[in-house]
N, C-alpha and C positions, 0 to 999 in steps of 0.2 A: 505495503499499499505505499502507494508515495505522501511526502507531508501535505500536501496540500491535502489529500480527500482525509488523511487522521483531523485536519484545522478543521475541515467539516463536518467531522464525527464526531467529533467534538465541542462546538458548537451546535448540533443537535441533541446530544446527553444537554436532558435536563440539571446541571447541577442543585440547584436552589431547591428543586421538589425530593432530591434525595439525597441531601446532603446533610440531615439529620440522621439517615441510617447508615452512612457511609461513615461517622463519628462513632455512633456504637459500633460498628463491626474492629475497628480501628479499638477503640477503645478494648472492648470485650479480646481482642489476639494481644494488647496489651497487658492486659491484666494478667491474661492469664501464663504470662511468660513473667511475669512482675512476683505471681504467689503460687504455689504449687497446690492447693486451699480450691484458690478462686474455681475451679472449675468440676467441685465436686459439684451433685449433680443437692446434696442441701445446702450448699450455698449460693446454685441457682435462684434457687426453691425461695431462700429464705430472703433472696436481693425483691424480687415480684411480690413477694407476699408484706417488704416495708412499704415498697413502694405504690400501693396497689388501691391507698389512701390518699396520699396527694394525690395520685395519676385518678381519680374518680374525678376530684377538688377541678382538678386540671380539664379536663372535660366542658367542665361550667365553666368555667375561667378562658376558656378558648374563644368560646360561642361570646362570649363580654367585652373580647376586648380584638374582638374580629370587631364589632360596632364601634370598634374606637373606644372605648371607653375602660374600668379597671375596678377589679373588689380585690378592697385591702380585711374587708367585714369578716374572709372566710374561716380563719383561723379561730379565733375569737366566736362565731358563731356553730363550732362544730362542741366548742364546748361547751355556751349555750343548750344546743338543741338538746346534747348527748343528755344532760344534764334535766329537761324536760321531763323528756321519755323516760330514762331510768327512773325516776318520782314519781311518773305517771304508773310506771308498769308496777314500782310495787303498792301501789294505794290498790291498782286494782287485783293484784293477787295476793292483800287484804282482802276484798272487797266479797272476790271471786274465785279464791281459794284454788282457780285452776292455773295451772302455770301456762300453756299453749295458751289458754285465750288475753290473757293478764301478757304474754309477750309479745302477739300478735297484733294486740291495743299498744301496747307499747310502742314496736314496733312504726304503726302508721302513725301514732302523734307524735313520735321526732321527725319523721318523711314531711309529715305537716304541717312541721312549727319551721321547718329548711323552707320549705317552698314560699309560706306565708309572708319571714322575714326577707328571703328575696326579693319577692314583691313586693315590698315596704323600699327594699331601696332602690328596687325602678321605680317606685311612683313617684317617691323621693327626688329622683334625676332627673327622672319625666316629666314631671305636674312639675315642681320647682327650678325647675332650669340649673341648675346647680350643675356643679362640677364631678361627677363621679368618684375625685382622689377626694374629697373633702365630703362627701358624703361619706364614702364608706369607711373613713379613715376615723371617722363622730364616729359611726355603730361599730367600727371593730373596740371603740377604747367604750362603748354602751354594754353592745354583749357579753365583752369579756367583764365592765362591771355588775355585770346582770348577773351573770354568773357565780362569782367570788361571794355577792351577798347571796344570794339565794342559799348557795354550796357552805355560808358563813366561812367563805376561803379554803374548803378541805376536800374530804374527797367522800362523795354519797358511793355507798354498796350498793347494786343487784343481789335482790333477795331472789330471787331465778338461778338455779342448779341447769334449768333450761337451757336462758337468753345465753350460760358464760359458755355453756356446747361449742353451740351455733356459730361461734367467733373461729372457736377451732376445726372443727368438719372442716376437711377435704376431700376432693371428687377429682378422682384419678393424676394422684398424687400430686396436683397442687389445693391452696388454701379457698376458703369459697370467695375470700374479698378478690383473689386475683379475676375467678371465673368472674364475679361479677362486673371490673372494671372492666375484661374485655367483651362483655354481653354489652356493656352501656357502648362503649365507645362503637361498635358496630351500631347498634339503635343512631346513633348521634352523628354518624358516618354518612348515614342514607339522609339523616335530614337535613345536614350541608349543604351533599351532593344531590342529593333525588329527589327533593320538592320545594315549593315555591318560598316557604318561610326561608331557604338555608341561602335562596338565589337574593334574599329582601336581606337578610341579617348584611351578606357582603357585598353590597350593594351599598347599603345605609353608610358600612365601614367606611367604602367607598368615594362617597362624596354624599354627604347629609341632607346639600339641598339640592340636589338634583332626584333624589332620594324621593322628598315631598315632589315637586315637580310633575313623579312620575307615576305620584297617587298611591305611594305608598303609606306607612303607618308606623315611621320610624318609632313615636313614644309605643305604643306596640309590640315594634318586632320588639325595643330594646328589654320595655317590663319582661318581655315573655326569656330573652336569655339570662334576666338576675331571678328568674322564679328558675328558670332550669338549673342554675346554679346555686341555691339552694337548698330545692329536692335533692340536688348530688353530695350538696354538705350533708345533707340527711342520716341520705343512705351512706354515707363513709362514715359518720356519728357513730349510726347503729353496729357496724361491722367492726368499727377499732374498740368500743366500750365491752363487746359482747367479749369480744378477745380475752380483757381486762375483766368484765364482770364488774365493772365499776367506773365514776370520773372525776378525775382531777383539775376539780376548777380552777386549778392555775397552772397548771401543766397542760391539760387535755388542749392538744390543735393550735399550740402555743410553734410560731415561724409555720405550720403552713402553706401563708398567705407566699410567703415566699417561695418556697418550692414549688407551690403552682405556677406562679408568676415565670419562675427558671421555666420547669417543664417546657409550656405553654413557647417561652421561648427560644429554646433551646432547639423546639419539636418544628421551631421556622413560621410560627404566626407574628408578622410582625407590631411593635405596638400600635404601627399607624394605625392596622387594623384595615379591613377592605379584603382581608383573606387568610389566610388559615388553614390546617388539618389538622384531625381530629388522631389518627395515627403518630404525626409527625409525634403529639403530643404525651402519647402513649409512651412514645421512642422520646422522648425531652426522658419523661421521669426514669423510666430504664434508665437511662447515661449520668442523672443525678443519683440513682442506687449504687448504679455501681463506681461512681466513683468517692460518698463514702464509706462503701465497703470494701475500698482499697485501700483509703487510708486509714481504715480502722486497723487491713491486716497490718501495712506497713508501718503500725502506731504513732499515726501522727497525732498531734495532742486535739482531743473533741473542740478545743477552744478554737483552732487553727482551721477546723474544717470550713466555718462560714467565711474565714477568708478566701478558701480555694471556690469557694462556692458561690461568692457573687465574684472573681473574678471572672467565671463564668460566661454568669449573665451580661458581663460591660464585652465579653468576648464577642457573645452571639449576637446581640445589637452591633456593635462595632459592624462584622463579615456582613450582618443585614444592609445596614447603612450604606457602607460600598458596594452593596450588591447596587443598589436602588441608585 
């Protein structure tokens, strides 16, 4: 093949589309050389399990960022949703004395609270004409404060052994949270790429004014995006608290907003909005999980891991800007 032919082939190859996947492969190969324990099945399953909780939230965050917005409240909302859900489940268990009924109602309540709080974020942003950064920064403080107040800044234990076993169940060698993340990614990928709402979502993020002139209900599109994020936060809250069978009001969900945003950016969705990828977001979450796993294996201080994560985020944004 001539040099001209190679150049033409390189131009046709969509680097931007597959950049996160290529980065994952390179990081995977590099990690396998750095540690002999990395490729052990148990370690790989552990990485997927660790990233599944923030990965689900990142899927909703991708929708929000595609609209040109952001949601900083998701970490605090995890604690708030989980606390109310566990408290309601304990109350129902004492009232009906049936674990199955109490667990099902507790799970439903947690997810519904997530959806309602996400909708409240969306309404405040759209109806109040306020910047998403400011609104969600405020609700981040509100939800964490309410969780600390209601839970007396302590830990609330679930009284159901059934709920605790649910989060630790494996199906075909993978934990339930991993399957939940993959299923939600499949559904949202269809929504983004195969539905009218997905097209509207990208149109709003690309140019809000043009979207308005195209008779797109911009406010409704944004509110749905924030509601989806809230619902996914609720699902993540259920699976996370069922794993520990308890909620720590001070630690649960701490830093999840950073991990979710980082996964979206690394996955190839620009902060300017207008386009995005669901599976790229999943790959971004796995990349962060591998980085954290390798830093732990190499004995890097936990206090420095945030520095590495911050550098990865800055690097991803810089690369996206250069491509633009």
